[in-house]
N, C-alpha and C positions, 0 to 999 in steps of 0.2 A: 505494501499501499504504499500510496505517495504523501497520505495528509491523515493524521490523526483523526480528522475529521470528517473520514468517510464512512459513507454507511455500507456495512454488509449484512446480508442476512446468513444468521448462523442455524437456521433451522424452517422445518416449514409443517404446517399445520391446514388440515382441509377441512372444512366447513360443512356444514350439513345443506343441501339443498331442496327444493320441492320447486313443482309447476307454479307459475302465476299464480296468486290469489289461494293458494293451496296451505299446507300446513303451519307456514311461516309466518303465513299474512298478519298475523298480529303484533309479532317481531319486530322491533325498527332494525333497520341494518346497521347501525349504530352497535345495538346491544350484541350482535353478532359479532361483529369486530372486537369488541373488547374482549370475547371468550376466545379470540386468536392472539392476541395482545396478550393477554394471562397464558396462554400455554406456549407462546414461543418464548 
């Protein structure tokens, strides 16, 4: 890395998905992203 401020992804997390208007229609996308951030 050339700079200490570079952003590096060190792990990956899959999020659940469903069809539009499906099982997750009441869950805000920000709430799903919180799960990914915590797991990473």
